[in-house]
LODRENNU-496162 format. One record per residue (C-alpha): residue number from 1; x, z, y. Coordinates in pm, 1 decimal, padded with zeros to 6 digits, always signed. Layout:
<nodes>
[node NUM; [X; Z; Y]]
...
</nodes>
This chain:
<nodes>
[node 1; [+06997.9; +06578.2; +06356.0]]
[node 2; [+07001.2; +06301.0; +06094.4]]
[node 3; [+06876.1; +05968.3; +06235.7]]
[node 4; [+06577.2; +05943.7; +06001.6]]
[node 5; [+06455.3; +06294.8; +06085.0]]
[node 6; [+06166.0; +06324.2; +06327.6]]
[node 7; [+06210.0; +06591.8; +06597.3]]
[node 8; [+05946.1; +06864.4; +06612.7]]
[node 9; [+05868.0; +07075.8; +06918.3]]
[node 10; [+05680.2; +07402.7; +06864.5]]
[node 11; [+05476.5; +07490.0; +07173.8]]
[node 12; [+05373.8; +07853.1; +07191.0]]
[node 13; [+05264.1; +08113.0; +07444.1]]
[node 14; [+04999.8; +08379.3; +07492.7]]
[node 15; [+04635.1; +08307.8; +07568.2]]
[node 16; [+04585.7; +08131.0; +07900.6]]
[node 17; [+04955.2; +08083.2; +07976.2]]
[node 18; [+04927.5; +07707.1; +08023.6]]
[node 19; [+05018.8; +07556.8; +07685.5]]
[node 20; [+04740.9; +07298.5; +07680.9]]
[node 21; [+04819.1; +07201.6; +08041.7]]
[node 22; [+05178.9; +07136.2; +07938.8]]
[node 23; [+05068.8; +06946.8; +07629.3]]
[node 24; [+04843.8; +06721.7; +07837.1]]
[node 25; [+05134.8; +06651.4; +08069.6]]
[node 26; [+05348.8; +06554.5; +07771.4]]
[node 27; [+05081.8; +06315.1; +07651.5]]
[node 28; [+04990.8; +06148.0; +07980.4]]
[node 29; [+05325.5; +06089.3; +08150.6]]
[node 30; [+05480.7; +05748.6; +08103.8]]
[node 31; [+05772.0; +05815.1; +07873.6]]
[node 32; [+05728.6; +05529.8; +07627.4]]
[node 33; [+05719.5; +05756.3; +07322.0]]
[node 34; [+05449.3; +05824.3; +07067.4]]
[node 35; [+05372.9; +06182.7; +06973.0]]
[node 36; [+05173.2; +06328.9; +06688.9]]
[node 37; [+05008.7; +06655.2; +06795.6]]
[node 38; [+04909.6; +06941.2; +06566.3]]
[node 39; [+04678.5; +07193.2; +06733.3]]
[node 40; [+04626.6; +07530.7; +06567.5]]
[node 41; [+04305.3; +07719.2; +06645.3]]
[node 42; [+04213.7; +08082.9; +06599.0]]
[node 43; [+03860.5; +08098.9; +06462.5]]
[node 44; [+03636.4; +07867.7; +06269.2]]
[node 45; [+03521.6; +07663.1; +06570.2]]
[node 46; [+03781.9; +07434.8; +06722.4]]
[node 47; [+03813.7; +07433.0; +07101.1]]
[node 48; [+04174.6; +07356.8; +07190.2]]
[node 49; [+04149.2; +07019.3; +07019.8]]
[node 50; [+03880.3; +06917.1; +07266.9]]
[node 51; [+04092.7; +07031.6; +07561.3]]
[node 52; [+04368.4; +06786.9; +07473.6]]
[node 53; [+04334.5; +06468.6; +07676.4]]
[node 54; [+04204.7; +06153.4; +07510.9]]
[node 55; [+04518.6; +05948.8; +07448.2]]
[node 56; [+04651.5; +05711.7; +07184.9]]
[node 57; [+04839.4; +05990.9; +07011.4]]
[node 58; [+04662.4; +06139.7; +06713.5]]
[node 59; [+04567.4; +06505.9; +06723.2]]
[node 60; [+04545.0; +06700.6; +06398.0]]
[node 61; [+04359.2; +07029.8; +06401.7]]
[node 62; [+04405.4; +07337.2; +06185.8]]
[node 63; [+04167.7; +07624.2; +06244.1]]
[node 64; [+04047.7; +07953.8; +06097.9]]
[node 65; [+04362.1; +08150.9; +06164.8]]
[node 66; [+04711.2; +08145.1; +06301.3]]
[node 67; [+04975.0; +07920.7; +06148.2]]
[node 68; [+05105.5; +08161.0; +05885.7]]
[node 69; [+05126.0; +08177.0; +05510.1]]
[node 70; [+04749.8; +08121.4; +05472.2]]
[node 71; [+04756.8; +07783.1; +05643.4]]
[node 72; [+05122.7; +07687.5; +05608.8]]
[node 73; [+05011.0; +07457.4; +05330.0]]
[node 74; [+04797.7; +07269.7; +05583.1]]
[node 75; [+05095.2; +07232.2; +05814.2]]
[node 76; [+05315.9; +07105.3; +05531.7]]
[node 77; [+05039.6; +06866.6; +05420.2]]
[node 78; [+04987.3; +06723.1; +05768.7]]
[node 79; [+05359.7; +06677.5; +05832.2]]
[node 80; [+05398.4; +06520.2; +05488.1]]
[node 81; [+05119.7; +06276.2; +05569.7]]
[node 82; [+05278.3; +06187.4; +05902.4]]
[node 83; [+05607.8; +06110.5; +05733.2]]
[node 84; [+05437.5; +05857.3; +05504.5]]
[node 85; [+05268.8; +05663.0; +05785.1]]
[node 86; [+05402.9; +05312.7; +05843.6]]
[node 87; [+05326.3; +05308.1; +06216.7]]
[node 88; [+05546.9; +05612.5; +06269.3]]
[node 89; [+05593.6; +05863.2; +06549.9]]
[node 90; [+05879.2; +05941.6; +06783.2]]
[node 91; [+05816.0; +06315.7; +06769.6]]
[node 92; [+05572.9; +06584.7; +06658.4]]
[node 93; [+05438.1; +06860.0; +06884.2]]
[node 94; [+05279.8; +07169.2; +06729.4]]
[node 95; [+05069.3; +07379.8; +06966.6]]
[node 96; [+05007.9; +07723.6; +06818.7]]
[node 97; [+04718.5; +07948.4; +06908.1]]
[node 98; [+04792.6; +08204.0; +07178.5]]
[node 99; [+04750.6; +08477.5; +06919.9]]
[node 100; [+05018.4; +08338.3; +06689.8]]
[node 101; [+05355.3; +08476.2; +06591.2]]
[node 102; [+05569.8; +08158.4; +06591.4]]
[node 103; [+05800.1; +08291.2; +06318.1]]
[node 104; [+05603.6; +08147.5; +06024.7]]
[node 105; [+05590.0; +07807.3; +06193.6]]
[node 106; [+05968.2; +07802.0; +06220.2]]
[node 107; [+05999.3; +07923.1; +05861.7]]
[node 108; [+05810.0; +07614.2; +05746.2]]
[node 109; [+06111.3; +07404.5; +05843.3]]
[node 110; [+06330.2; +07617.3; +05616.1]]
[node 111; [+06116.0; +07672.3; +05307.3]]
[node 112; [+05973.2; +07328.2; +05229.2]]
[node 113; [+06229.1; +07078.0; +05102.9]]
[node 114; [+06035.6; +06766.8; +05207.2]]
[node 115; [+05966.5; +06896.7; +05557.9]]
[node 116; [+06329.5; +07001.3; +05597.1]]
[node 117; [+06455.5; +06661.6; +05483.8]]
[node 118; [+06224.8; +06453.5; +05703.9]]
[node 119; [+06200.2; +06660.3; +06022.5]]
[node 120; [+06429.4; +06856.6; +06250.9]]
[node 121; [+06312.4; +07145.5; +06465.0]]
[node 122; [+06399.5; +07035.1; +06817.8]]
[node 123; [+06298.0; +07344.0; +07017.0]]
[node 124; [+06057.7; +07634.9; +07037.4]]
[node 125; [+05902.8; +07613.1; +07385.9]]
[node 126; [+05717.0; +07921.0; +07511.5]]
[node 127; [+05488.8; +07920.2; +07816.1]]
[node 128; [+05432.4; +08261.7; +07977.5]]
[node 129; [+05193.0; +08373.0; +08250.4]]
[node 130; [+05391.9; +08526.9; +08538.4]]
[node 131; [+05087.5; +08719.3; +08659.2]]
[node 132; [+04987.3; +08882.9; +08332.1]]
[node 133; [+05299.4; +08882.2; +08114.3]]
[node 134; [+05406.6; +09242.8; +08169.8]]
[node 135; [+05067.1; +09370.6; +08060.9]]
[node 136; [+05062.0; +09137.0; +07761.6]]
[node 137; [+05403.8; +09253.1; +07646.0]]
[node 138; [+05296.6; +09616.7; +07648.8]]
[node 139; [+04986.1; +09546.7; +07444.1]]
[node 140; [+05068.8; +09251.3; +07222.3]]
[node 141; [+05324.0; +09220.5; +06945.8]]
[node 142; [+05269.4; +08843.2; +06945.0]]
[node 143; [+05356.2; +08804.5; +07314.0]]
[node 144; [+05693.4; +08965.7; +07245.9]]
[node 145; [+05752.9; +08746.9; +06939.7]]
[node 146; [+05678.5; +08429.9; +07132.9]]
[node 147; [+05952.5; +08509.6; +07384.4]]
[node 148; [+06199.2; +08631.1; +07122.9]]
[node 149; [+06178.7; +08305.0; +06926.3]]
[node 150; [+06196.3; +08072.6; +07228.2]]
[node 151; [+06468.5; +07819.8; +07297.2]]
[node 152; [+06299.1; +07716.0; +07623.2]]
[node 153; [+06072.9; +07939.5; +07835.3]]
[node 154; [+05840.1; +07822.1; +08111.8]]
[node 155; [+05762.6; +08107.9; +08348.7]]
[node 156; [+05434.3; +07958.3; +08464.2]]
[node 157; [+05187.0; +08038.0; +08745.8]]
[node 158; [+05465.3; +08159.2; +08973.2]]
[node 159; [+05242.3; +08081.3; +09272.3]]
[node 160; [+05028.1; +08382.6; +09179.4]]
[node 161; [+05300.4; +08647.5; +09219.7]]
[node 162; [+05554.0; +08753.7; +09482.0]]
[node 163; [+05929.4; +08718.5; +09448.4]]
[node 164; [+05979.6; +09087.2; +09364.6]]
[node 165; [+05729.4; +09082.7; +09081.2]]
[node 166; [+05871.9; +08752.3; +08959.6]]
[node 167; [+06218.4; +08907.0; +08941.3]]
[node 168; [+06078.4; +09196.9; +08734.9]]
[node 169; [+05911.3; +08954.3; +08495.3]]
[node 170; [+06230.8; +08752.2; +08455.3]]
[node 171; [+06430.0; +09068.5; +08387.9]]
[node 172; [+06182.3; +09166.4; +08115.7]]
[node 173; [+06207.7; +08822.3; +07958.8]]
[node 174; [+06587.0; +08838.8; +07964.3]]
[node 175; [+06580.6; +09182.7; +07803.4]]
[node 176; [+06394.6; +09031.6; +07507.8]]
[node 177; [+06569.8; +08694.3; +07492.5]]
[node 178; [+06891.3; +08656.6; +07693.0]]
[node 179; [+06979.0; +08301.5; +07589.6]]
[node 180; [+06669.3; +08081.1; +07622.3]]
[node 181; [+06667.2; +07822.7; +07900.3]]
[node 182; [+06427.9; +07959.2; +08165.5]]
[node 183; [+06228.9; +07750.2; +08413.0]]
[node 184; [+05990.6; +07860.1; +08687.4]]
[node 185; [+05679.4; +07641.2; +08697.3]]
[node 186; [+05338.4; +07597.5; +08857.5]]
[node 187; [+05064.2; +07440.6; +08646.1]]
[node 188; [+05325.0; +07373.0; +08376.9]]
[node 189; [+05491.5; +07104.8; +08589.5]]
[node 190; [+05831.8; +07022.9; +08446.9]]
[node 191; [+06035.6; +06716.2; +08358.2]]
[node 192; [+05948.5; +06610.1; +08005.5]]
[node 193; [+06311.0; +06587.8; +07894.9]]
[node 194; [+06351.9; +06957.9; +07974.3]]
[node 195; [+06112.5; +07051.1; +07691.8]]
[node 196; [+06112.6; +06759.1; +07445.1]]
[node 197; [+06415.8; +06598.0; +07287.3]]
[node 198; [+06651.4; +06874.9; +07394.5]]
[node 199; [+06793.7; +06954.4; +07051.7]]
[node 200; [+06781.6; +07313.4; +07173.1]]
[node 201; [+06741.5; +07456.0; +06825.7]]
[node 202; [+07087.9; +07324.5; +06739.9]]
[node 203; [+07342.2; +07589.8; +06821.7]]
[node 204; [+07598.8; +07351.0; +06970.1]]
[node 205; [+07346.3; +07222.4; +07222.7]]
[node 206; [+07252.2; +07574.8; +07321.4]]
[node 207; [+07617.8; +07653.7; +07379.5]]
[node 208; [+07660.6; +07344.2; +07595.7]]
[node 209; [+07363.9; +07450.7; +07809.2]]
[node 210; [+07432.9; +07824.1; +07800.2]]
[node 211; [+07807.3; +07884.0; +07743.0]]
[node 212; [+07758.3; +08261.6; +07748.1]]
[node 213; [+07494.0; +08250.2; +07475.5]]
[node 214; [+07719.4; +08420.2; +07221.6]]
[node 215; [+07926.8; +08628.3; +07459.6]]
[node 216; [+08051.7; +08930.2; +07272.5]]
[node 217; [+07897.8; +09271.8; +07266.5]]
[node 218; [+07579.9; +09209.8; +07466.1]]
[node 219; [+07298.0; +09438.4; +07357.5]]
[node 220; [+06967.1; +09518.2; +07526.3]]
[node 221; [+06766.7; +09837.8; +07493.1]]
[node 222; [+06476.1; +09753.4; +07725.1]]
[node 223; [+06238.4; +09643.6; +07448.8]]
[node 224; [+06177.4; +09701.6; +07081.9]]
[node 225; [+06308.8; +09346.0; +07049.2]]
[node 226; [+06679.1; +09335.6; +07130.5]]
[node 227; [+06980.8; +09110.5; +07087.1]]
[node 228; [+07321.7; +09184.9; +06941.6]]
[node 229; [+07604.7; +08933.5; +06987.2]]
[node 230; [+07927.8; +08956.2; +06790.9]]
[node 231; [+08260.5; +08775.6; +06807.4]]
[node 232; [+08578.7; +08780.5; +06598.5]]
[node 233; [+08898.1; +08584.5; +06657.7]]
[node 234; [+09026.8; +08626.0; +06302.1]]
[node 235; [+08914.1; +08405.8; +06010.7]]
[node 236; [+08648.3; +08540.8; +05776.0]]
[node 237; [+08652.9; +08586.4; +05401.6]]
[node 238; [+08356.6; +08374.2; +05293.1]]
[node 239; [+08282.8; +08587.3; +04985.8]]
[node 240; [+08280.0; +08905.6; +05193.8]]
[node 241; [+08063.4; +08746.7; +05461.6]]
[node 242; [+07795.3; +08609.2; +05232.1]]
[node 243; [+07785.4; +08933.0; +05032.5]]
[node 244; [+07737.3; +09129.0; +05356.3]]
[node 245; [+07474.7; +08885.3; +05480.0]]
[node 246; [+07279.4; +08900.7; +05154.5]]
[node 247; [+07268.9; +09278.6; +05165.3]]
[node 248; [+07175.6; +09277.6; +05534.2]]
[node 249; [+06885.9; +09037.8; +05481.5]]
[node 250; [+06756.6; +09241.4; +05188.0]]
[node 251; [+06751.2; +09559.1; +05397.8]]
[node 252; [+06681.6; +09432.9; +05750.9]]
[node 253; [+06545.4; +09082.0; +05703.7]]
[node 254; [+06194.4; +09171.1; +05817.7]]
[node 255; [+06334.2; +09298.7; +06148.7]]
[node 256; [+06562.3; +09000.7; +06212.3]]
[node 257; [+06358.7; +08746.3; +06408.7]]
[node 258; [+06640.0; +08500.8; +06473.0]]
[node 259; [+07002.8; +08479.6; +06367.5]]
[node 260; [+07252.3; +08206.6; +06460.0]]
[node 261; [+07623.8; +08175.0; +06429.0]]
[node 262; [+07934.3; +07956.3; +06423.7]]
[node 263; [+08188.4; +08083.4; +06172.1]]
[node 264; [+08556.4; +08025.9; +06105.8]]
[node 265; [+08637.5; +08080.7; +05737.6]]
[node 266; [+08984.3; +08126.4; +05594.6]]
[node 267; [+09124.2; +07815.8; +05425.0]]
[node 268; [+08834.7; +07606.4; +05561.4]]
[node 269; [+08903.2; +07332.7; +05817.7]]
[node 270; [+08533.2; +07297.4; +05905.7]]
[node 271; [+08312.8; +07500.1; +06135.3]]
[node 272; [+08033.6; +07669.7; +05940.6]]
[node 273; [+07696.8; +07697.5; +06115.7]]
[node 274; [+07440.7; +07951.7; +05997.3]]
[node 275; [+07081.9; +08003.6; +06114.4]]
[node 276; [+06813.1; +08240.6; +05996.7]]
[node 277; [+06452.4; +08344.1; +06049.5]]
[node 278; [+06345.7; +08676.5; +05897.5]]
[node 279; [+06438.0; +08669.1; +05526.4]]
[node 280; [+06540.3; +08303.8; +05529.8]]
[node 281; [+06892.2; +08190.9; +05612.0]]
[node 282; [+07048.2; +07847.1; +05598.0]]
[node 283; [+07404.6; +07737.2; +05654.9]]
[node 284; [+07627.1; +07434.7; +05618.3]]
[node 285; [+07960.5; +07290.5; +05721.2]]
[node 286; [+07915.8; +07118.5; +06053.7]]
[node 287; [+08235.9; +06936.0; +06151.1]]
[node 288; [+08611.6; +06988.6; +06146.0]]
[node 289; [+08763.0; +07226.3; +06397.4]]
[node 290; [+08914.5; +07008.9; +06666.7]]
[node 291; [+09275.1; +07020.8; +06772.2]]
[node 292; [+09317.6; +07283.1; +07041.6]]
[node 293; [+08971.3; +07428.7; +06981.8]]
[node 294; [+08966.9; +07807.1; +06961.0]]
[node 295; [+08879.6; +07908.0; +06608.9]]
[node 296; [+08658.8; +08212.7; +06634.9]]
[node 297; [+08342.0; +08340.5; +06472.2]]
[node 298; [+08036.4; +08411.2; +06684.9]]
[node 299; [+07712.9; +08556.2; +06554.0]]
[node 300; [+07394.3; +08659.9; +06734.8]]
[node 301; [+07093.7; +08855.4; +06610.8]]
[node 302; [+06756.2; +08895.5; +06781.6]]
[node 303; [+06521.0; +09144.0; +06624.3]]
[node 304; [+06381.1; +09495.7; +06609.3]]
[node 305; [+06555.0; +09823.6; +06542.7]]
[node 306; [+06893.6; +09653.4; +06528.5]]
[node 307; [+07185.8; +09891.7; +06492.5]]
[node 308; [+07456.7; +09724.8; +06701.5]]
[node 309; [+07738.8; +09942.1; +06568.9]]
[node 310; [+07634.5; +09886.6; +06208.7]]
[node 311; [+07623.1; +09509.3; +06260.2]]
[node 312; [+07952.4; +09507.2; +06447.0]]
[node 313; [+08129.4; +09708.0; +06177.2]]
[node 314; [+07980.3; +09502.9; +05896.4]]
[node 315; [+08089.1; +09179.5; +06061.1]]
[node 316; [+08439.0; +09318.2; +06122.6]]
[node 317; [+08470.0; +09408.6; +05754.7]]
[node 318; [+08431.5; +09039.6; +05668.3]]
[node 319; [+08770.8; +08950.4; +05816.8]]
[node 320; [+09002.4; +08791.9; +05561.9]]
[node 321; [+09310.4; +08990.9; +05460.3]]
</nodes>
C-alpha cells in the first residue's frame, strides 16, 4: 500500500450477524485512530446509522438500496469528499446492508481512478451467525457471496450452538472459502488489529498468514461457490497468459467472484501480481524475485460453475516454450 493511500475495511455479513456490534467495538475501543464510517441501508428509512454509537468519528449514510451500481456513485462521491478533507482520517470502514452482495463494493476500488489512487482495500471482513448460517446459505445468494469474498470471517454467536454444530458450520464456510482467516467470537469480541489494518487484501500478506492459501489442485464441490487453485513451476509466456485471461473473463467473468495470483513470467525478473473481481482484473509488477526464492506461478479462482480441468489446462498452456 502506498503511504498516502487510506486503508478501507469493508464490513459485511447477513442480517443480524453482528456487524453493527463489531463496528461499535471498533469505534469505542481506545486505539488512537480516527475512522470515517460509511453505513449502507436497505430501504428509504435509515436505521443502522442510528445504531452506531455516538463517537467523534463521522458516519455517512447511503440508503435506498444495496451498494451496487445504482448507488456506487454515492460511494465514490463520499470517498472523494473524505480524501479532500484537511483533518484527515486514519482509515475508512464501510458497513454494507445485510442484504448486500459485497462484490460491487470491491469493484469500486478497481473502476474509479481517483478512489484507486487515494485508497487501498485493506480487507473484506464478514460476520456470520453460527446459529442461523446454514439456513441462510441454503436460502440466500447474498449470504454465500459474503463468505466467498471475505478475507477475514468472524464466526459469531458461538455461545448459541454446540461444538458439533459449530464444526459443521465451519466446514460449510471452508467449502465456500478455504483461505479466509477464521475467528470464533461471541458478541463480535475480537482484537481490533485482527480486523483492521491487516492488509489482508494484499496477496503477500494472505500468504504470510495462510501459507497454504494457493496450494495446488484444491477444489471444493460442496457449494455452488467453489475454489480452484493452480500452480506451475515453469515460467509463463505473458502474451499467452493475458490472451487466455482475456478470453476467460469474457466467457466466465460473471461467475468469477475473486481471482488472485502471483506469476513468474519468462524474461521478467519481477513477480507479477494479478487480482480480479468478476469482469475486472488488475495486475502489476510487485518486486524482484529474491535470490533463492522459488519462482513459480500460483493462481486461485473462487466462483460458480468453475471447470477445474478447463482452468488447469488453460493455465498449463500458458507455459513459455
